[in-house]
C-alpha positions as CSV (number, residue, x, y, z in Angstrom):
1,X,-16.6,5.8,4.3
2,X,-14.7,5.0,7.5
3,X,-11.2,5.7,8.1
4,X,-9.1,2.5,8.2
5,X,-6.0,2.3,10.4
6,X,-2.8,0.3,10.3
7,X,-0.3,-0.7,12.9
8,X,3.1,0.8,12.4
9,X,5.1,-1.4,14.9
10,X,7.8,-2.8,12.9
11,X,10.3,-5.5,14.1
12,X,13.9,-5.2,12.7
13,X,14.8,-8.8,13.4
14,X,17.1,-10.1,10.5
15,X,17.7,-6.8,9.0
16,X,20.7,-6.1,11.1
17,X,22.4,-9.0,9.3
18,X,21.8,-7.4,5.8
19,X,24.8,-6.3,4.0
20,X,23.4,-3.1,2.7
21,X,26.5,-2.2,0.7
22,X,25.3,-4.9,-1.8
23,X,21.7,-3.6,-2.0
24,X,20.3,-1.6,-4.9
25,X,17.2,0.4,-4.2
26,X,14.7,1.7,-6.7
27,X,12.8,4.7,-5.3
28,X,9.5,5.4,-7.1
29,X,7.5,8.4,-6.2
30,X,6.5,12.0,-6.9
31,X,8.1,15.4,-5.7
32,X,9.0,14.0,-2.3
33,X,11.2,11.6,-4.2
34,X,12.3,13.8,-7.1
35,X,16.0,14.7,-6.8
36,X,15.2,18.1,-8.5
37,X,12.7,19.0,-5.9
38,X,14.1,22.5,-4.5
39,X,12.4,22.3,-1.2
40,X,15.2,20.3,0.5
41,X,18.9,19.8,-0.4
42,X,18.7,16.1,0.6
43,X,16.1,13.5,0.4
44,X,14.9,10.7,2.7
45,X,16.9,8.1,0.7
46,X,20.2,10.2,0.7
47,X,20.0,10.1,4.6
48,X,19.3,6.3,4.6
49,X,22.0,5.7,2.1
50,X,24.5,7.5,4.2
51,X,23.4,5.6,7.4
52,X,23.3,2.1,6.1
53,X,25.9,2.4,3.2
54,X,23.5,1.3,0.6
55,X,25.3,0.4,-2.7
56,X,23.1,2.2,-5.1
57,X,19.9,4.2,-5.2
58,X,18.1,4.7,-8.6
59,X,15.7,7.6,-8.3
60,X,12.5,7.5,-10.2
61,X,10.8,10.5,-8.5
62,X,8.9,12.9,-10.9
63,X,7.3,15.9,-9.4
64,X,3.5,15.8,-9.9
65,X,3.7,12.2,-10.6
66,X,0.4,10.1,-10.0
67,X,-0.1,6.3,-9.5
68,X,-3.1,6.5,-11.9
69,X,-3.1,7.9,-15.5
70,X,-3.3,11.5,-14.6
71,X,0.4,12.6,-14.8
72,X,3.5,10.7,-15.4
73,X,1.7,7.6,-13.9
74,X,3.8,5.2,-11.9
75,X,1.5,2.3,-12.9
76,X,3.1,2.7,-16.4
77,X,6.6,3.9,-15.9
78,X,7.6,1.2,-13.3
79,X,8.3,-1.1,-16.3
80,X,11.3,1.1,-17.1
81,X,12.9,0.7,-13.7
82,X,16.2,-1.1,-13.4
83,X,15.7,-4.9,-13.3
84,X,18.5,-5.6,-10.8
85,X,17.1,-3.9,-7.7
86,X,17.0,-5.7,-4.5
87,X,14.7,-3.3,-2.9
88,X,11.9,-1.4,-4.3
89,X,9.6,1.2,-2.6
90,X,6.6,3.3,-3.9
91,X,5.9,6.7,-2.3
92,X,2.7,8.3,-3.7
93,X,-1.0,8.9,-3.8
94,X,-1.3,12.5,-2.9
95,X,-1.3,13.6,-6.5
96,X,-4.0,11.1,-7.3
97,X,-6.1,12.6,-4.6
98,X,-5.4,16.3,-5.6
99,X,-5.8,15.7,-9.3
100,X,-9.1,14.1,-8.8
101,X,-8.3,10.6,-10.1
102,X,-11.5,8.5,-9.6
103,X,-11.1,6.2,-6.6
104,X,-12.9,3.2,-7.9
105,X,-13.4,0.0,-5.9
106,X,-11.2,-3.0,-4.7
107,X,-11.2,-5.5,-7.5
108,X,-10.5,-2.8,-10.2
109,X,-7.7,-3.9,-12.6
110,X,-7.4,-0.9,-14.9
111,X,-5.6,2.2,-14.1
112,X,-8.4,4.5,-15.0
113,X,-9.3,4.3,-11.1
114,X,-6.8,4.7,-8.2
115,X,-7.8,1.1,-7.0
116,X,-7.2,-0.2,-10.4
117,X,-3.9,1.7,-10.8
118,X,-2.7,0.3,-7.5
119,X,-3.5,-3.2,-8.8
120,X,-1.7,-2.7,-12.0
121,X,1.4,-1.2,-10.3
122,X,1.7,-3.8,-7.4
123,X,0.8,-6.8,-9.4
124,X,3.4,-5.5,-11.8
125,X,6.1,-5.0,-9.2
126,X,5.6,-8.5,-7.8
127,X,6.0,-10.1,-11.3
128,X,8.8,-7.8,-12.2
129,X,10.8,-8.3,-8.9
130,X,9.9,-11.9,-7.7
131,X,11.5,-12.6,-4.4
132,X,12.7,-9.0,-4.0
133,X,11.8,-6.7,-1.1
134,X,8.9,-4.3,-2.0
135,X,7.3,-1.7,0.2
136,X,4.5,1.1,-0.2
137,X,4.4,4.4,1.5
138,X,1.3,6.2,1.7
139,X,1.1,10.0,2.0
140,X,1.3,12.0,5.1
141,X,-1.4,14.5,6.2
142,X,-0.9,17.9,4.6
143,X,-2.4,21.4,4.5
144,X,-2.3,22.0,0.9
145,X,-5.6,20.2,-0.1
146,X,-9.0,20.4,1.3
147,X,-10.4,17.5,3.4
148,X,-12.2,16.2,0.2
149,X,-11.2,16.6,-3.4
150,X,-13.7,17.8,-6.1
151,X,-15.2,14.3,-6.5
152,X,-16.3,14.4,-2.6
153,X,-13.7,11.8,-1.7
154,X,-11.6,12.3,1.5
155,X,-7.9,12.1,1.3
156,X,-7.7,9.0,3.6
157,X,-9.8,7.0,1.3
158,X,-6.8,6.8,-1.0
159,X,-4.7,5.7,2.0
160,X,-7.2,3.0,2.6
161,X,-7.1,1.8,-0.9
162,X,-3.3,1.5,-0.7
163,X,-3.7,-0.5,2.6
164,X,-6.3,-2.9,0.9
165,X,-4.3,-3.7,-2.5
166,X,-1.0,-4.0,-0.6
167,X,-2.7,-6.5,1.7
168,X,-4.1,-8.3,-1.3
169,X,-0.5,-8.7,-2.8
170,X,1.2,-9.4,0.5
171,X,3.1,-6.1,0.1
172,X,4.1,-4.3,3.4
173,X,2.5,-0.7,3.8
174,X,4.0,2.3,5.8
175,X,1.0,4.5,6.6
176,X,2.5,8.0,7.1
177,X,-1.0,9.5,7.4
178,X,-1.3,8.1,10.8
179,X,2.0,9.5,12.1
180,X,1.3,12.7,14.1
181,X,4.8,14.2,13.7
182,X,4.3,14.2,9.9
183,X,0.9,15.9,10.0
184,X,2.0,19.3,8.5
185,X,-1.2,21.1,10.1
186,X,0.2,20.1,13.5
187,X,2.5,22.1,15.9
188,X,5.3,19.4,15.5
189,X,4.8,18.8,11.9
190,X,4.9,22.6,10.9
191,X,8.6,22.5,11.9
192,X,9.2,20.0,9.2
193,X,7.4,21.7,6.2
194,X,8.8,23.9,3.4
195,X,5.5,24.7,2.2
196,X,2.0,23.3,2.7
197,X,2.9,20.0,0.8
198,X,6.7,19.6,0.8
199,X,9.2,18.8,3.6
200,X,12.3,20.9,4.4
201,X,15.6,19.3,5.4
202,X,14.8,18.7,8.8
203,X,11.6,17.1,7.7
204,X,13.2,14.9,5.1
205,X,15.8,13.7,7.8
206,X,12.8,12.9,10.2
207,X,11.0,11.1,7.4
208,X,14.2,9.1,6.6
209,X,14.3,7.7,10.2
210,X,10.7,6.4,9.8
211,X,11.3,5.0,6.4
212,X,14.5,3.3,7.4
213,X,12.9,1.5,10.1
214,X,10.2,0.5,7.5
215,X,12.6,-0.9,4.9
216,X,14.5,-2.8,7.6
217,X,11.2,-4.5,8.4
218,X,11.0,-5.8,4.9
219,X,13.9,-8.2,5.5
């Protein structure tokens, strides 16, 4: 399978006119979003909220959470998120790779495969939040997992799946996997890691700057 790429050039445009003090943001994710994650005192959304003065953040991060059915699946628990959000982001995928959730194929519609779980989740978000801003954030490169899982599937295949299903539903995608400064095996990225998977406070602040540009691009 060939590695897909995406372009991360993002225009701010009308976002500077957004009154962020009126925005409620649902953040759905795994340990990088979980407020109880001990690897950093602050999370990316804390820095962004402080900078933009966002009205409210609803945190739906659960450590170990997968998008598929493996563990606290996002493709199921998104239905419990607050209905009144203006902005919704999903940040996940590494645990599906690490827990060997079957990849499947584009066109799958059941969450027993990763493609299918993405379809369930993203279709569900579009239906639950019509006319709201939705973004999907893929995993960055880490050193905690081997280059392929026990199914023989490379990590970037799960990133590619996110790219493809997001494109199908017209959802913007932030591909952290391609950002060199967030590759935890690199010299630059090593300064941002708490362990082989998680970011320290400096890393969360760096991630916040990247995600802030991304959420502005949604407007």
